[in-house]
N, C-alpha and C positions, 0 to 999 in steps of 0.2 A: 329807413331805419325804424325798427320797432322799439319803442320806449316801454320799459317795464315798471310796474308799480310795486310788485312784491316778488320775492325770490321763489324758488321752486317749492311746491307743497309736497305732501305725501311722506311716507316713512323714509327717513334718511334723505329727505329732499330729493327724491327720485321722480317727483311728479313734474308739474309744469309751472313755469313762471307766469305771472299775470300781467298782461299789457295794461298800461295806464288807461287807455281808452275804455277797456272793458271794466276796470274798477270804477272809473268816473260814471259810466252809464248805470252801473248797478247802484252806486251810492245815490246818484241823482234820482233814480226811480224810487228808491226807498224814501229819500228825503221828501220828495213831492207827496208821496202817500201820507207821510207823517204830518207834513205841513198843512195838508188839506183840512185837518181837524180844526185849524184856526185860520183858514182862508189865506194861507201863505204858500200854497203849493208851488206856483211859478217861482217865487222868490227863494224858497227852499231848494228847488231844483237847480236854479242858477248858482246858488251858494255852493252846492255840492259839485257842480261842474268845474268850478274854479279852485276848489279847496286844495288840490294836489298839483296845481299848475307847475310848481317848481320841480316836479319829477320829470318834466320834459327838459332835462339838462344832462350833459355828459357827466358832470360831477356826481349827480345822484345815481346815474347808471353805474359808475365805478363803485359806489358804495355797495351796490347789490352784488357785485362780482368779485370785489377785491377785499379779502379779510383785513381787518384793521383800519379800513378807510373811515375817516371821521364821520359822525352823524351829520346829515345835511339839513339845513333849513329849507323845507320844500313848501312852506305855507305863505311866506311873505310876498312872493310874486303874485299869488292868487288874490291875496288881500288887497294888494296895490291895484291889480287889474279891476277888482270889484269896485273899489271906491273911485277909480279914475274913469272907468268905462260904463259903469252902471249908474252913474251920476252920484253926486255927493250925498243925495238923500238916501242912498243905499249904504249908509254907514254901518248898519247893524250886520249885514252879511260880511263886510270887511272885517269887523271885530270878531265874528264867529270863526271865519277862516284863519285869521291871525292867531287865534287862541286854541285851535282844535287839538293841539298837542301840548301847549305850554300854559294854557289858562287864559281867561279873559283879562284884557287890560282896559284902560279908561276909554270912554266914548264921549269925553267932554265936548268935543267939537270935531267936525270933519277936518278942519285945518290941523288940529293937533294930531289926529290919527294919520292923516295923509303925510304930515311932516315927519312923524316918527317912522313911518314905513320908508319914506325916501332916505332918511338918515341911515336906516338899517341896510337898505339896498345899495347905498353908496359906501358902506363900510369896507375896510380892507380885510375883514375876517374871512378866512378860507372856507368856513362852513356856511357862509351866507351868500346867496346869489346876488348878482348886481343888476342894475337897470338894463345893462347891455344884454344880460341873460334873458330878459323878458321878451325881447324881440324874437330870439330863437325859440323860446318856449311857446310863444303865441303862434309862430309859424307851424311848429310841430302839432300844436293843439288844433289848428285849422286843418292840417293835413290828415288828422284823424277824424275829420268830419264834423268838428264842432264849430260853433260861431259864438263870439262874445255876446252874452245876453244883454238886452236893453230893457230895463224894467222901470215902470212908474208906479207899480203896485207893491203891496206888502208892508211890512213894518218899516217905519222911519221915525227918527227922533221927534217927540213932541215936547220934550224938555220938562215933562213931569218925571223927575229923575228916577223915582222908584219904579214907575211904570215902564220907562225906557229900559231900565236894567232887567226887569222881568221879561220884557219882549226880547231883549238880546239873549238872555239865558234860554228862552224857549227856542229861538232859532238855532242857537248854539247846541242845544240838546238834540234837536232834529239832525243836525249835521254829524255830531259826535256819535249818536246811536246808529245812524245809517252807515257811517264809516266803520264802526266796530263790527256791525252785523255783516257787512259786505266783506271785510277783511277776514273775519272768522270763517265765513263760508268758503273763501279761497283756501285757507290753511287746513280746513277740515276735508278738502278734496284731495284727489290724487290723479295719477295719469289716466285712469279710466273714467273717473267722474271728477272733472276739474273743479267743480263748484258744488258744495253741499251746504246750502244755507240752513240755519236752524228753523224748525217749525214755528210758525207764528203762534202767539198766545191765543187762548180761547176767547170767544165772544161772550159778552154778558147776556145771559138769558133771564131777564128780569121777570118775565111772566112765570117761568118755571120756579124761580126763587120765591116769588110771591105765593105760589101754591104750597110750596114746602113750608114757608113761614106760617101760613094760615093753618096748615095741618098741625104744626107744632103748637101754636097758640090754642088750638082746640084741645090738644092733649093736656096742656097746662090748665085749661079751664076745668077739666075733669079732676085735677088734683087740688085746685084751690077752693077756698071757701067763697063761693060765688055770692054769698050774702055779706061777706066781710068788707070792711071799709077799704083795706088796701087793694082788694081785687077791683072794687069799683073805681078807685083812683087810677090804677094801672090801665083799666079798660078805657077810661076817659082820655088818658095820655095817648094810648094807642090809636084811638079814634081821631084825635087831633093831628097826630103825625100822618095818618092815612089821608086825611082831608087835605092838609097842607101839601103833602107830597104830590097828590094828584091834581091839585088846583092852582098852586102858586107858580109864577114864572121863576126862571132861574135867578139866582142872586145870593144875598147873604141873609142868614137866618140865625136866630137864637132858639135854643130849646131849654127852657128854665123850668125845672121841676125838682121837688124834694128827693133826697136819697131814698132808695127803696121803692121807687115808683116804676121801675122797669125801663129806665132810659136806654139800656143797651139794645133791647129788642125793638123799642119804640122808634129810635132813630134809624134802625135798620129798616123798619117798615117805611119810614119817610123816604129813605134813600131808594128803596126798590120802586115805590110808587112814583117817585120823582124821575127815576131813570126810564120808567115806562112812559110817563107823560111826555118827556122831552127827548126820548131816544138817546140817552146818555150812554157812555161807553164803559164806565168804570165806577166802582164804589171804593173809596179809600177811607179807612178808619184810622184815626191818629190819636194816640194815647200817651200820657206823660211818662209812664214807667213800663219797663219790659215785662214785669210780672203781670201787669194788667193786660198787656197785649197778649201774652201767652194764655191767660185765663179766658179772654174773649175769643182768641183764635180757636181754642178747643170747642167753644160753643158753635162758632161758624162752621168748623169742619164737620161737626155732627149734623148741622142743619143742611149743609151742601156737600155731601160726601163725594169723594173722588170716584167711587163706584157708579154714581149717578150723574155727576156733573163733569167728571174727567179730572185727570191728574193736573195739578197746577191751577185749578179754578180759584182756590183760596190760597193766597200767598202771604206767609208770615215773614216779614222782612225787618230784621234787626240783628244786632251783633251776636246774639245767643241763638238765633234760629239756624242751628246746624246740628245734624246728626253725627254722632261720633263715628269716625272711620277706624280703620284698623291701625293701631299703633305700629310705627315702623314701616308702614306701606301706605303712603299718602295718596297713591294712585288708586287704591282699592276703595272707590267711593260708590255708595249705593246709587243706582240710577235715578231714583226719586230725589235724592239729595242733590245730585248733579243737576237735575232739571230745575230744582228750586233755586240753586245758585245762579243758573243762567237767567231765570226770570227776575231774580232780585237785582241783577245788573241794570235792568231797564223797566222793571215793573210791568212787564207784558203779561198781565193777568187781569181778569175781570174784577176780582175782589182782593184788595191789598190791605193788610194790617201792619202798621208801623208805629214808630215813636215820634214824639215831637222833634227830637233831635234828627231822626231820619228824614223827616219831611221839611221842617222849617229851616234847618241849617242847609239843606240842599237847595231850597228856594233862594238862599242868599249866598250861594257858593260861587266859585270861579273856576274850579278845576273840572276837566272833562268827566272824570269818573263820578263825581258828585252830581253834576248837572245832567248826566246822560238820560235819566229817567223822567225829567221834568215835563217833556212834551206829552207824556201819558196823562198828565193832570187835566189837560183840556177835555172838555166834555165829560167831566166827572162830578160825582157828588162826594165832597170831602167832609167827613164828620170829625170834629175835634171834641173829644170827651175830656172832662175835667179841665176845662180851658182856663180856670182860675189859676192854674199853675204857671201860666206864661209870665216870665220875669217882667216887671214894670219897665225896666230900662230898654226892653226890646219891643214893647207893645206897639209904639207908634209906627215904627218901620214895618212890623209884621202886619198891622192893619193896612198900611199903604200898599203892600205887596198883595195881600189877599183881596183888597178892594179892586185892584186891577184884574185879578184872576176871576173874580165873581161879578164883575161889572156887567149888568144886563145888556148894555150897549157896546160892550167890548168884544174882542175876538175869541175869547176862550170858552164861553158858554158853560162855565162851571158854577156849581152852587157850593157854598160854604155853610156849615152848621156849627155853631158854638154851643155845646151842651154842658150844663153843670147845674148843681143845686144852688150855687152862689155865683150868679151871673155878674161879672164885672161890668161897670157902666162904660164900656169902651167907646160908646158913641160920644161921650164927653171929650174924647181925644180927637174927634173927627176934624175939627178946625185945624189941628196941628199938622194934618197931612199936607197942607200947602207948604210946610217947611222944606219939602222935597222938590218943590218947583218955585223957588223964590223969584225967578225972573219972568214968570208967566202970570198974566192977569186973569185968564180964564180959570174957572174952578177946577181943582184936581179931583180925582176920584174920592168919594166920601165913604165913611163907614156908618151906615144907618140900617142895621139889619132888621128884618121882620121877625116877630115872635111867633113861633109855631103853636104854642099853647094858647088856646082861645081865651082862657080865663085863668091866668096864673094865680090871682087872688083866691079863687075857689079851690084850686088844687092844693095850695099851701094851707089854706084854712082847713081843708079836709084832713091834712096830716098834722094839724096844729097841736092836737093833744097827745101826740106820740111822745114828745119830750117836753119837759119843763126845765128852763134854765134857772139855776140857783147861783146868784152872783156873790161870791165870797172873796173876790180878788183884792179887796181893799185892806184886808187884815192878813198878812202873810202867815202861813202855817208851817210848822217844823216838819221835817221828814219823819220823825218818830211819831208825831201825832197823826200825820196823814196815813202812815202805815197802819196804826191801830184802827183808824177809821175804816180803811179798806178791808181789814180783816173782819169787820162786822158784816160784810156783804159775802154771800156765798159765791156770786158770780159778778165780777166787776172789772172794769178796765180803767187804768190811770195813764193818761198821755202827758208826757212832760216834754220840755223843749230841748234839753241837752242830754247827751249820753252819760255825763257824770251824774246828773240827777237820776237818770234811770238806773244806773248801777248802784248808787247809794240807796235808793228806795228799795230796790230788789234785796240788797243786803239786809236792811232793817226788817223787811217783811219776813225774810228767812229766819232772822234772829227771834222775831216775835211770834212766829207761827209754830204750831205743833207738828205740822207736816209740810214738807217742801214740794210735794207733788203738785199742789195747786198753784204754786208761785211760778209764773212764766215771764221771762224777759224777752223783749223784742227790740232790736235796734240794728243800725247798719254797722255796728261792730261785729255782727254776725254775717257770714257769707249768705248769698241768696239761697243756696240749697238748705242751709241751716234754718233760715227764716221760713222757708216753705214747709219744712218739717214741723216747726213750731206752730205755724198757722193751722196745719192739719190737726195737730193735737188740740189746739184751742177750739176748733170747730167741733171736734168729737166730744170734748168735755161739755161744751155748751149744749150740744144736742142730747147728750146722755144725762144732763142734769147734775154733773159732777162739779165740785168746787173748782173755780178757776179765778185767780187774781192776776190779771195781766198788767205788767208795767212796760210801756212802749214809748218810743219816740214818735215823731210825726210819720214814720214810714208806714204806719197802719191806716193813715187817714184817707187817702185818695183811692177810691175804687176797690178797696179790700172788703170782701163780703164776709163780715162777722157781725153778730147781733147780740150785744150785751144788754142785760136788764138795767144796769146802772153804769154810769161813766163819770170820771173826773178828768177835767182838762185844765192844765196850767194855762195861765193867761197868755193869749196869743192874738194875732190879728183876727178880726171877727170872722173872716171867711174860713180861717183854719179851725176856729171853734165850731162853725157850722159843719165843716167836713167831719170833724171828730164826732159831732152829735149824730151824724149819719151812721155811726157804728153802734148806736144805742136804740133799742126797741125798733130796729130797722123795719121789721115786718109787721109792726103794730100788734104783736101778740099780747101785749099788756095794755090796760086802759091808759096808763101814762107812766113815764119814767123820768128820773131826774138826771140832768147833766150839771155837775157842780164845777164851776169855774173858780180856780184857786190861784194863789201866788205862793210859791215856795219861799220859806225863810232861808236865805243863803248869805249870811253876812261876811263869809270868808272870801267871797269872789265878787268882783265888780261886773263880770260878764254874766248876765242872766238869760240872754236870748241868743239864738244862732244868728249868723250874718243875714242881713236882709229883713229881719223881724222888727227892728227898732221903729221905723217909720209907721209900720202897720199897727204896732202896739200903741204908739203915741196917739194915733188917730182913733183907735178903738177906745182908749181912755176918754178922749174928748167926746166921742160919740155917746158913750155911756153916761158921762156927766151931764150932757145935754138932755139925754132921755130921762135921767133921774129927776131933772128939774121940770121938764115939760110933760112927760107921760110915764111916770114910774110904773104904772100898771102894765105897760107894754114890755117891761124888761123880761119877764119869764117866757114870753112867746115871741120875742123879736126875730127868731130864726124862722118863724112861720109867716113872716110878713115880707114878701119880696120887694115891696116899695121901700121899706126901711133898709133892707140889705143893699139895694142899689144906691140909696142915699149915703150909706157908709162908703161905698166905692167912690161916689162923686166927691164926698168930703175928703177921701184919701187923695184923689187926684188934685183937688183944690188946695189942700193943706201942704202938699209936697210941691205944688206949682206945676205938676206934670200936665195939667189941662191947658196951660198957657205958654209954657216954655220948656226947653230941653233941660233935663237935669244934668249934673256933671257926668253921670254915667252914660248919658245919651249923646253928648256933644261930639265925641270922636266918630261915632258911627253915622251921625247925621252929616258931618263934614265929609265923610267918605262917600256917602250917597250923593250929595250935592256935586262932588267932584267926579262922580261915576267911577270911583276907584274900586273895581271888583275885588281885588286882592285884599284891600283894607276892610271892605265890608265883611268879607268872609272871615277875616281875622278877628273882627270885633263882635260878630254875631255868634255868640256862644251861649247856649242854653244852660250849660252846666260848667262848673269849674273844671277846666282842662288840666290844671296844675296838680294832678294826682298820679299816684302809681298804685300798682296792685300787689297785694301780699297774698301769696298762696297759703292757705291754712288747712290744718289737718282735721277738718270736721268729719270727713270720711277717710279714715286712715289708709284704707286700701287704695282709694282713688288718688289720694295725696301722694302716696309712695309711687304709684304708676306715673303720675304727671311729673313729679319731681325727677324721677329717674330718666324719663324721656327728655326733659328739658336740660338736664345738667350732664348727662352721660352720652348723649348723641354727639358724634364727632363734630358735625356742623349742620344745623337745621336750615333748610331753605326758607325763604320768605313765605312760601305757600304752606309749608308744614308748620311754621310758627303761627300763622293765622288760624289754622285748624286747631292747633294746640290751645291758643288763646280762647277760642270759642268754647272749647271743652272745659277749660280751666276757669273761666269767668264765674260760673256759679259757685266755685270753691275758693273765691278770693274776696278780700276786703280792701276797699280803696282807702288810701291815706294821703294826706297832703305832703307834697314834696318838700315844703319848707321845713318840715320837722325831721326829715331823714337824717340830717347831719347829727342832730342831738340823740337820735335813737338808733344809730347805725349799729350799736353793740347788739341789738336784738335781731338784726336782719342780715341776710346774705343775698347777694345778687343771683339771679337766674341767668345763666350765660348763653343758652341756646347754642353752645359750641364756640362762642367767641373767645378770643384770647384775653388774658388779663390786661394787656395793653389796650385792646379795643374797648374793654369795659371801662377803662379809666378815662376814655375820651368820648364814648357814646353815652347818650342818656339811657339809663337802665329803668325800664318800665315795670319789670316784674322782680319780686323778691320773695324769699321764704324765711321762715322762722329759724333762728339759731337754736332756740329752745321751744319745742313743741308744746310745752306746758303753758306757754303764754296764750294759748287758745283753749277755752274751756266750753263745755256744753251749756253752762249756765248763762254767760253773758257774751261769749265770743272772744274777740281779740282784746286783751287787757294787759297793760303795763302799769308801772307805778303812776305814770301820768299819761293819760290817753286822750287829751283834748285834741290831739292831732288826727285822730281817726275821723274820716269823713262821716 
């Protein structure tokens, strides 16, 4: 009897069904090739050979031929065979097989996994195979020419829990991606060509990339003032990155340099040189915000154009990286966009640009779709820009995972770079990594990165006179007085902590100014497309010497390339003040500029800071008080002293207790890791507040009308068309907290996507639109009487 894995392929299923043996061989071949990147080729192959053992059953065969037959569990038999016959040390393959459709479960011990599988296989559920089914399945498996693998090599638990979980996810990733690719190849086939696998991604050509980058740097040299201070500092940073990239072994690194020193191209130089030196496969750039990814991706695409390096060489992977297709015809997809979507599924590209959410949440995920790309990270240079944005409550687990990934003695042979102007003292958390291996006496992986910049003191000192801090935070200033002071400047930015402060200050500026053209507001009350337009206007006015007084929230701080001659910053954690200062005299065009730190007088409200700011501000105040007593002369130039910046971070970790114990916000995720509960880790590892919904806004009236018509008048949108719509609509939406929807429901209407009123009453509604379009204005974006609920 021939056992089949998949139904007929081709148009209208007129092609051929796929035998199980054929599918297993193809998945095993792919899995072995993927696993060889981290020395688990045989183990990956064995895992793949057993992953669909349950398809050797009459019950599963009926599912393929009889419409309406219940879905069958075809993975538990393979997981059971793996842990029983490949020895209990082969626990990780069993976990990968058991989860390759439903997600990873706990690997707390072989006994627990083995017991759970026995219980499942002895259950009376009609969709689950039994232990008796295993004998028949194994006989059919052998009749197809296979033998049960016996392995002593590959990954096995070492009970450093974070490392074990990463190893499991990597093996899981190999299996899931190989299974997806092989299955896709079958269903792309037909009766004439039964199997059409996708073309593999391009290889990294580091030598060619280096030539192109050096040519580009030579062009910039012709445009810059080669005698200028900033040019010399950028050249110094570039030389340091080239030296470290070509000489240092793989591992963990920091790249600490002031804003405006050209870190974007310098760390790319490190990555290319490092890839050349160690024959690495991939360069991955990770950034905190989508707009920064988009900005950098345009630079990379210009450096490494598809015409020279090939389509798909530079992959931009995030929720907004989608080209609009034809409304009403979701199948009319541009071939280049279809290729990008395929590459984004598993990051099969030599250069990948993504977000912190896209990479870090995937590294701690448990579902097949999120983990599928992880095996591509082996043998890679992974560059994290603006790393100071990593939430403190996730720092310890993140470091434990990345320490395993970048361990010079480990299997993955990857290098990690943390780049920022305000380098957190993460090494002070290194001792806490043993929390993830409490029962083990041997030391766990540590986080002790090497600094790429050979003389950080010198490079910061060279930038030291760009800005001078004026500390006026001890005496609060009224909004009216601050507005009058801002109007004495022709070009100035004021960054405040809350949107209500930004709106109030904008209103007073407009009242006190003779012209409204120079007053610009920027906050997340405005949709991304609106903010992008305003940033373009700001840059043009700065370049042309026109008056511009910007009032912004923190959304302008990290990675946004603007250069004001003067800047005001409301009191914030010291690293946020340093990031804000990077928007002032950024290119060193002035001898020196002032950054004035102030505190707004706001007696009517008790909340003066956004969530998560309180601890950082308290430590900043203590840090400043200590400095005023011991070295008051250092206050104006504290941001030019990397030693003092790192001492601030160490004080932060010490004052909050994070350097010695888990905070309340960390306890749940640490417990989940110690228990190796993959689902709970994924649930707790969230970089941003997930409890938000999206409000479509009429910034672009024509686009708004088109999107709203499509989403509310289409009879019933498919999940695929909804995803396409969401990617197109996201730049035209503002995020709001769900907890406030009940109070403000009068302002909003749900977007149905063709669902009935009954379905809307029971399903979560993630998209809304305005009942009154006048609630969105060009001046400040989305605004109601009380807008504290806008994210």
